[in-house]
NUSEPA-782529 format. One record per residue (C-alpha): x, y, z; residue in one letter; residue number from 0. Coordinates in steps of 0.25 Angstrom, whole numbers, plus 5000, padded with zeros to 4 digits. Example, Ala and Ser with C-alpha at 12.3 -4.5 7.8 and 13.67 -1.06 7.14 Angstrom:
<pts>
     u     v     w  residuo  num
  5049  4982  5031        A    0
  5055  4996  5029        S    1
</pts>
This chain:
<pts>
     u     v     w  residuo  num
  5039  5344  5523        X    0
  5026  5336  5519        X    1
  5030  5324  5511        X    2
  5016  5318  5509        X    3
  5008  5328  5501        X    4
  4995  5322  5507        X    5
  5000  5328  5521        X    6
  4998  5342  5515        X    7
  4983  5341  5514        X    8
  4972  5342  5525        X    9
  4958  5337  5520        X   10
  4947  5348  5521        X   11
  4936  5342  5530        X   12
  4923  5351  5529        X   13
  4918  5346  5542        X   14
  4925  5342  5555        X   15
  4914  5332  5557        X   16
  4907  5323  5547        X   17
  4896  5330  5540        X   18
  4886  5318  5544        X   19
  4873  5326  5539        X   20
  4877  5324  5525        X   21
  4865  5320  5516        X   22
  4871  5323  5502        X   23
  4877  5308  5499        X   24
  4862  5303  5498        X   25
  4858  5314  5489        X   26
  4856  5314  5474        X   27
  4857  5326  5464        X   28
  4843  5327  5458        X   29
  4843  5341  5452        X   30
  4854  5349  5445        X   31
  4861  5360  5453        X   32
  4862  5374  5449        X   33
  4873  5375  5440        X   34
  4883  5387  5440        X   35
  4894  5388  5430        X   36
  4907  5395  5434        X   37
  4914  5392  5421        X   38
  4915  5407  5418        X   39
  4920  5411  5431        X   40
  4927  5399  5439        X   41
  4930  5392  5426        X   42
  4935  5404  5419        X   43
  4944  5409  5429        X   44
  4951  5395  5429        X   45
  4955  5395  5415        X   46
  4969  5397  5410        X   47
  4963  5408  5400        X   48
  4950  5413  5406        X   49
  4938  5414  5396        X   50
  4937  5426  5386        X   51
  4924  5433  5386        X   52
  4920  5425  5373        X   53
  4923  5412  5380        X   54
  4916  5416  5393        X   55
  4904  5420  5384        X   56
  4904  5406  5377        X   57
  4905  5399  5390        X   58
  4894  5407  5396        X   59
  4885  5404  5384        X   60
  4888  5390  5386        X   61
  4884  5390  5400        X   62
  4871  5396  5397        X   63
  4868  5385  5386        X   64
  4871  5374  5396        X   65
  4861  5381  5406        X   66
  4869  5387  5417        X   67
  4860  5397  5425        X   68
  4871  5401  5434        X   69
  4885  5405  5427        X   70
  4896  5412  5435        X   71
  4901  5421  5424        X   72
  4914  5427  5430        X   73
  4921  5435  5440        X   74
  4919  5449  5435        X   75
  4927  5456  5446        X   76
  4939  5447  5443        X   77
  4941  5451  5428        X   78
  4936  5460  5417        X   79
  4933  5449  5408        X   80
  4923  5443  5418        X   81
  4917  5456  5421        X   82
  4915  5459  5406        X   83
  4909  5446  5404        X   84
  4899  5447  5415        X   85
  4895  5461  5410        X   86
  4894  5455  5396        X   87
  4884  5445  5401        X   88
  4876  5455  5408        X   89
  4876  5467  5398        X   90
  4873  5458  5386        X   91
  4862  5451  5393        X   92
  4869  5437  5391        X   93
  4863  5431  5404        X   94
  4850  5423  5403        X   95
  4840  5427  5413        X   96
  4840  5413  5420        X   97
  4856  5413  5421        X   98
  4863  5419  5433        X   99
  4878  5424  5430        X  100
  4887  5424  5442        X  101
  4900  5431  5445        X  102
  4910  5429  5456        X  103
  4917  5439  5465        X  104
  4925  5439  5477        X  105
  4921  5447  5490        X  106
  4927  5460  5487        X  107
  4920  5473  5485        X  108
  4926  5477  5472        X  109
  4925  5463  5466        X  110
  4910  5462  5470        X  111
  4907  5476  5464        X  112
  4913  5472  5451        X  113
  4906  5459  5451        X  114
  4892  5466  5453        X  115
  4896  5476  5442        X  116
  4898  5465  5432        X  117
  4884  5460  5434        X  118
  4876  5472  5435        X  119
  4864  5471  5425        X  120
  4863  5456  5425        X  121
  4849  5451  5428        X  122
  4854  5441  5438        X  123
  4868  5438  5443        X  124
  4875  5431  5454        X  125
  4887  5436  5462        X  126
  4896  5425  5467        X  127
  4904  5429  5479        X  128
  4915  5421  5485        X  129
  4926  5421  5496        X  130
  4935  5409  5501        X  131
  4931  5404  5515        X  132
  4940  5392  5516        X  133
  4951  5392  5528        X  134
  4963  5391  5518        X  135
  4958  5404  5511        X  136
  4955  5411  5524        X  137
  4968  5408  5530        X  138
  4977  5409  5517        X  139
  4971  5418  5507        X  140
  4963  5428  5516        X  141
  4969  5427  5530        X  142
  4954  5429  5535        X  143
  4946  5424  5546        X  144
  4932  5417  5543        X  145
  4925  5429  5547        X  146
  4933  5438  5537        X  147
  4931  5428  5526        X  148
  4916  5427  5529        X  149
  4915  5442  5529        X  150
  4921  5442  5514        X  151
  4909  5434  5510        X  152
  4899  5443  5517        X  153
  4906  5456  5512        X  154
  4905  5452  5498        X  155
  4891  5447  5499        X  156
  4886  5460  5506        X  157
  4893  5468  5495        X  158
  4887  5460  5484        X  159
  4873  5461  5490        X  160
  4875  5476  5491        X  161
  4880  5479  5477        X  162
  4870  5470  5470        X  163
  4859  5477  5477        X  164
  4862  5489  5468        X  165
  4859  5481  5456        X  166
  4845  5476  5458        X  167
  4842  5473  5443        X  168
  4851  5461  5444        X  169
  4846  5449  5452        X  170
  4859  5446  5461        X  171
  4862  5432  5466        X  172
  4873  5429  5475        X  173
  4883  5418  5477        X  174
  4893  5416  5488        X  175
  4904  5406  5488        X  176
  4913  5403  5501        X  177
  4925  5399  5492        X  178
  4932  5387  5495        X  179
  4920  5382  5503        X  180
  4926  5368  5500        X  181
  4937  5370  5511        X  182
  4929  5380  5520        X  183
  4924  5376  5533        X  184
  4909  5373  5531        X  185
  4905  5381  5543        X  186
  4912  5393  5538        X  187
  4907  5392  5524        X  188
  4893  5391  5530        X  189
  4895  5403  5539        X  190
  4900  5411  5527        X  191
  4889  5406  5517        X  192
  4878  5409  5528        X  193
  4883  5423  5530        X  194
  4883  5426  5516        X  195
  4869  5421  5514        X  196
  4864  5429  5526        X  197
  4870  5441  5520        X  198
  4865  5439  5506        X  199
  4850  5435  5510        X  200
  4846  5426  5499        X  201
  4832  5422  5497        X  202
  4825  5410  5490        X  203
  4824  5418  5477        X  204
  4838  5424  5477        X  205
  4847  5413  5484        X  206
  4862  5414  5487        X  207
  4871  5405  5481        X  208
  4881  5399  5491        X  209
  4892  5392  5483        X  210
  4901  5382  5491        X  211
  4913  5380  5482        X  212
  4923  5368  5483        X  213
  4933  5379  5478        X  214
  4944  5368  5481        X  215
  4939  5354  5481        X  216
  4944  5349  5494        X  217
  4936  5337  5499        X  218
  4929  5325  5493        X  219
  4915  5329  5487        X  220
  4908  5322  5498        X  221
  4914  5332  5508        X  222
  4911  5344  5499        X  223
  4896  5339  5499        X  224
  4896  5339  5514        X  225
  4901  5353  5514        X  226
  4889  5357  5504        X  227
  4879  5349  5512        X  228
  4883  5355  5525        X  229
  4882  5369  5519        X  230
  4869  5366  5513        X  231
  4863  5361  5526        X  232
  4869  5373  5534        X  233
  4868  5385  5525        X  234
  4858  5396  5530        X  235
  4847  5400  5521        X  236
  4850  5388  5512        X  237
  4836  5389  5505        X  238
  4841  5403  5499        X  239
  4855  5397  5495        X  240
  4860  5390  5482        X  241
  4871  5381  5487        X  242
  4882  5380  5477        X  243
  4894  5372  5475        X  244
  4907  5375  5467        X  245
  4916  5363  5467        X  246
  4930  5363  5462        X  247
  4937  5351  5457        X  248
  4950  5350  5464        X  249
  4948  5336  5469        X  250
  4941  5332  5456        X  251
  4928  5329  5463        X  252
  4920  5342  5460        X  253
  4909  5335  5452        X  254
  4906  5326  5464        X  255
  4907  5337  5474        X  256
  4897  5345  5466        X  257
  4887  5334  5465        X  258
  4889  5330  5480        X  259
  4887  5345  5483        X  260
  4873  5345  5476        X  261
  4869  5333  5484        X  262
  4873  5340  5496        X  263
  4864  5352  5494        X  264
  4871  5361  5483        X  265
  4862  5368  5473        X  266
  4872  5373  5463        X  267
  4885  5370  5457        X  268
  4896  5379  5451        X  269
  4906  5374  5441        X  270
  4911  5374  5427        X  271
  4908  5366  5415        X  272
  4918  5355  5414        X  273
  4924  5359  5427        X  274
  4933  5370  5424        X  275
  4939  5379  5435        X  276
  4950  5382  5444        X  277
  4960  5371  5447        X  278
  4953  5358  5444        X  279
  4940  5365  5441        X  280
  4926  5368  5445        X  281
  4915  5357  5446        X  282
  4911  5352  5432        X  283
  4897  5356  5429        X  284
  4896  5348  5416        X  285
  4899  5335  5424        X  286
  4890  5339  5435        X  287
  4878  5342  5426        X  288
  4879  5330  5417        X  289
  4881  5321  5429        X  290
  4867  5325  5433        X  291
  4862  5318  5420        X  292
  4867  5305  5425        X  293
  4858  5306  5437        X  294
  4845  5310  5428        X  295
  4846  5325  5431        X  296
  4846  5336  5421        X  297
  4858  5345  5425        X  298
  4851  5358  5420        X  299
  4862  5361  5411        X  300
  4863  5358  5396        X  301
  4875  5350  5392        X  302
  4869  5343  5379        X  303
  4880  5349  5371        X  304
  4892  5345  5380        X  305
  4902  5346  5369        X  306
  4898  5361  5366        X  307
  4899  5364  5381        X  308
  4913  5357  5381        X  309
  4918  5365  5369        X  310
  4913  5378  5375        X  311
  4920  5376  5388        X  312
  4933  5371  5382        X  313
  4933  5383  5373        X  314
  4930  5393  5385        X  315
  4939  5387  5395        X  316
  4950  5383  5385        X  317
  4951  5370  5392        X  318
  4947  5356  5387        X  319
  4937  5347  5393        X  320
  4943  5334  5396        X  321
  4938  5323  5387        X  322
  4935  5314  5399        X  323
  4926  5326  5405        X  324
  4913  5320  5410        X  325
  4902  5321  5400        X  326
  4909  5331  5391        X  327
  4923  5326  5388        X  328
  4925  5320  5374        X  329
  4927  5306  5379        X  330
  4917  5305  5390        X  331
  4907  5298  5382        X  332
  4917  5290  5375        X  333
  4920  5275  5377        X  334
  4933  5269  5373        X  335
  4933  5256  5381        X  336
  4927  5244  5373        X  337
  4918  5240  5385        X  338
  4913  5254  5387        X  339
  4910  5255  5372        X  340
  4902  5242  5371        X  341
  4894  5246  5383        X  342
  4891  5260  5378        X  343
  4887  5255  5364        X  344
  4878  5245  5370        X  345
  4872  5256  5379        X  346
  4869  5265  5367        X  347
  4863  5253  5360        X  348
  4852  5251  5370        X  349
  4850  5266  5375        X  350
  4837  5271  5371        X  351
  4834  5286  5368        X  352
  4828  5293  5380        X  353
  4830  5281  5389        X  354
  4838  5281  5402        X  355
  4853  5282  5398        X  356
  4860  5269  5400        X  357
  4873  5268  5392        X  358
  4885  5262  5399        X  359
  4896  5271  5402        X  360
  4889  5284  5398        X  361
  4883  5291  5410        X  362
  4875  5300  5401        X  363
  4871  5301  5386        X  364
  4881  5308  5378        X  365
  4870  5313  5369        X  366
  4864  5321  5381        X  367
  4877  5330  5380        X  368
  4877  5331  5365        X  369
  4888  5320  5364        X  370
  4886  5310  5353        X  371
  4888  5295  5354        X  372
  4899  5296  5343        X  373
  4910  5298  5353        X  374
  4904  5289  5364        X  375
  4913  5277  5360        X  376
  4927  5279  5354        X  377
  4937  5269  5351        X  378
  4951  5267  5355        X  379
  4960  5255  5359        X  380
  4952  5253  5372        X  381
  4939  5252  5364        X  382
  4930  5240  5360        X  383
  4920  5235  5350        X  384
  4909  5242  5357        X  385
  4915  5256  5354        X  386
  4919  5252  5340        X  387
  4905  5246  5336        X  388
  4898  5258  5342        X  389
  4906  5268  5333        X  390
  4903  5260  5321        X  391
  4888  5259  5324        X  392
  4887  5273  5328        X  393
  4895  5280  5317        X  394
  4893  5270  5305        X  395
  4881  5261  5309        X  396
  4889  5248  5309        X  397
  4883  5239  5320        X  398
  4894  5229  5321        X  399
  4891  5214  5326        X  400
  4898  5211  5339        X  401
  4909  5202  5334        X  402
  4912  5212  5323        X  403
  4913  5223  5334        X  404
  4924  5214  5341        X  405
  4931  5212  5328        X  406
  4931  5226  5324        X  407
  4936  5231  5337        X  408
  4949  5224  5335        X  409
  4951  5232  5323        X  410
  4949  5245  5330        X  411
  4958  5240  5342        X  412
  4969  5238  5332        X  413
  4968  5252  5327        X  414
  4967  5258  5341        X  415
  4979  5250  5346        X  416
  4987  5254  5334        X  417
  4984  5269  5335        X  418
  4981  5270  5350        X  419
  4970  5280  5346        X  420
  4955  5281  5347        X  421
  4948  5277  5335        X  422
  4937  5286  5330        X  423
  4923  5282  5325        X  424
  4927  5285  5311        X  425
  4940  5277  5312        X  426
  4932  5265  5318        X  427
  4924  5265  5305        X  428
  4936  5266  5296        X  429
  4943  5254  5303        X  430
  4930  5246  5302        X  431
  4929  5250  5287        X  432
  4944  5246  5285        X  433
  4941  5233  5293        X  434
  4928  5228  5286        X  435
  4922  5237  5276        X  436
  4934  5239  5267        X  437
  4939  5225  5267        X  438
  4935  5222  5252        X  439
  4946  5213  5248        X  440
  4950  5202  5244        X  441
  4934  5200  5242        X  442
  4926  5210  5236        X  443
  4911  5210  5233        X  444
  4908  5215  5218        X  445
  4894  5211  5217        X  446
  4884  5200  5221        X  447
  4870  5196  5216        X  448
  4860  5187  5223        X  449
  4854  5178  5212        X  450
  4842  5174  5220        X  451
  4838  5162  5228        X  452
  4833  5148  5225        X  453
  4830  5136  5233        X  454
  4839  5124  5233        X  455
  4840  5112  5242        X  456
  4845  5121  5253        X  457
  4833  5131  5252        X  458
  4833  5146  5249        X  459
  4847  5150  5244        X  460
  4853  5164  5240        X  461
  4862  5164  5227        X  462
  4872  5175  5224        X  463
  4882  5179  5214        X  464
  4894  5187  5219        X  465
  4906  5194  5212        X  466
  4918  5196  5221        X  467
  4932  5201  5220        X  468
  4942  5193  5227        X  469
  4956  5199  5226        X  470
  4951  5207  5214        X  471
  4947  5195  5207        X  472
  4932  5194  5203        X  473
  4925  5182  5208        X  474
  4911  5177  5205        X  475
  4904  5169  5215        X  476
  4890  5163  5217        X  477
  4884  5158  5230        X  478
  4871  5154  5237        X  479
  4866  5153  5251        X  480
  4855  5154  5261        X  481
  4857  5169  5260        X  482
  4864  5180  5253        X  483
  4876  5180  5263        X  484
  4877  5164  5262        X  485
  4877  5165  5247        X  486
  4888  5176  5247        X  487
  4897  5167  5256        X  488
  4894  5155  5247        X  489
  4898  5163  5235        X  490
  4911  5167  5242        X  491
  4916  5153  5242        X  492
  4924  5155  5255        X  493
  4925  5148  5268        X  494
  4918  5158  5276        X  495
  4906  5158  5286        X  496
  4897  5169  5290        X  497
  4898  5169  5306        X  498
  4889  5181  5308        X  499
  4882  5192  5300        X  500
  4875  5205  5304        X  501
  4869  5217  5296        X  502
  4863  5230  5298        X  503
  4859  5242  5291        X  504
  4867  5255  5291        X  505
  4859  5268  5289        X  506
  4844  5270  5284        X  507
  4837  5273  5272        X  508
  4844  5273  5258        X  509
  4858  5274  5265        X  510
  4856  5261  5272        X  511
  4867  5251  5271        X  512
  4869  5237  5277        X  513
  4881  5233  5286        X  514
  4884  5218  5286        X  515
  4893  5211  5296        X  516
  4898  5197  5293        X  517
  4907  5188  5302        X  518
  4914  5178  5293        X  519
  4923  5166  5295        X  520
  4932  5162  5285        X  521
  4937  5148  5286        X  522
  4941  5145  5300        X  523
  4946  5159  5303        X  524
  4940  5168  5313        X  525
  4927  5175  5309        X  526
  4928  5190  5305        X  527
  4919  5201  5301        X  528
  4915  5208  5288        X  529
  4907  5220  5286        X  530
  4899  5225  5274        X  531
  4891  5238  5272        X  532
  4882  5240  5259        X  533
  4869  5245  5255        X  534
  4865  5231  5252        X  535
  4864  5221  5264        X  536
  4868  5209  5256        X  537
  4880  5216  5250        X  538
  4884  5221  5264        X  539
  4884  5206  5269        X  540
  4893  5202  5257        X  541
  4903  5213  5259        X  542
  4903  5209  5274        X  543
  4907  5195  5270        X  544
  4918  5199  5261        X  545
  4923  5209  5271        X  546
  4925  5198  5281        X  547
  4931  5189  5271        X  548
  4941  5200  5267        X  549
  4945  5203  5281        X  550
  4948  5188  5283        X  551
  4956  5187  5271        X  552
  4964  5200  5273        X  553
  4967  5195  5288        X  554
  4971  5181  5283        X  555
  4981  5187  5273        X  556
  4987  5196  5283        X  557
  4989  5184  5292        X  558
  4996  5177  5281        X  559
  5005  5189  5278        X  560
  5008  5190  5293        X  561
  5012  5175  5293        X  562
  5021  5177  5281        X  563
  5028  5189  5287        X  564
</pts>
């Protein structure tokens, strides 16, 4: 009995020697690969409930909008639904002239004939033949020798060539996959692929597609790349071959394996949007494509409305896309961490339109995917002042001074600690309103009048008459000072000092309002902020001073009550 689980496994080693001629590690991807979506075939067959015709059609149309030119639309010999769907595409002329639909078949005569029948009448189509070649399948599943397994591939290829010749109105293309290439001896995979190529007789104008699938991801991505480069270097008639890969994600490294494979010589990648597929899924084409943007390469696919793509795929697959899914998840352009929020906010502030993208923590511009900046920064108990101030500025035009950002973030922190929940942008503003804008007691401004200025021994002076309410008692005051704010503070006749003052406009035109921020110290207490918003800039500054004074007196009363209790 094996007590250590690790003793049950033997690592797959592609080469009995080191593949020392590898060159792919020093290569860079400079152009996008040929993309082939197998969402409607490999992705569909992995679903708990396979797509209905309506869902398949919605997915198909979405793939066309994204820009896929090769789409594997089904396994028509395996189900009537798939057969009928392929016929619908052909007979209703739903295939654009520059798009090739692809169908899969095993190497059996009845299945091949049914497959060709589904495509008759199409302008162009590709038949994808496969058979497993790996040792475990030869020994356990088929009980066949290498020669017998190779003959399966050749028999199927021969039959497809004969039957498709009977329908010359269709431009027939051919794809062959030595299934489970990932654990097949490279020399045998090469032998089978070369034999199939020789039989098909491809040309530069009508290339054969040889697909080398990691049907079971069995090695680290670098070893898969070694396998691909070895095939790339040794395939006969390489100039007439489109070398394709089909990585699965059993080890969680399908994206890396696909990228390495392209560096190693692959021309084409098969996969599914968001990585749907058997077991842990096929390689994720969305991630692969959008990774290219970060390298300054247009992927040749349109994901400018990524939310719509995600909604479509979730509907068709009846599976959710993870909120942390690269590029498309609800939370991937969202920062909760305070330091991250602050860096992102500063990045947005200096980022110029059409300039090289350089915003911390965001590898690509969310706007390029149709995402808005509204959800980039969200607030929870881990968030900081940067995120809070960003939301107030973006949503409400409030540009908080740095020290006010710090002060207000504490109010947000109290709420998130109490609730344990995220605080939405609307809730951030309502907390700001409660904390600052609605603090209109015990002091309240009724009216004011600046009576002019006159020189005295101190020079230019402002003079003001103010009517206030203090605890609902009307108070008339006058004051003077070097400016309107100084005159107002003088009229208050309180032991207060203005520590800092800033102001800015909100909006434009007739709807413009002024926002004023005052940092006020009362007596020897710590300073605190007040905020005023009004159509008149002078009035907004007075409201800000009273807000700061009210916040101080409310806090002082609460402390006294607590001491009594």
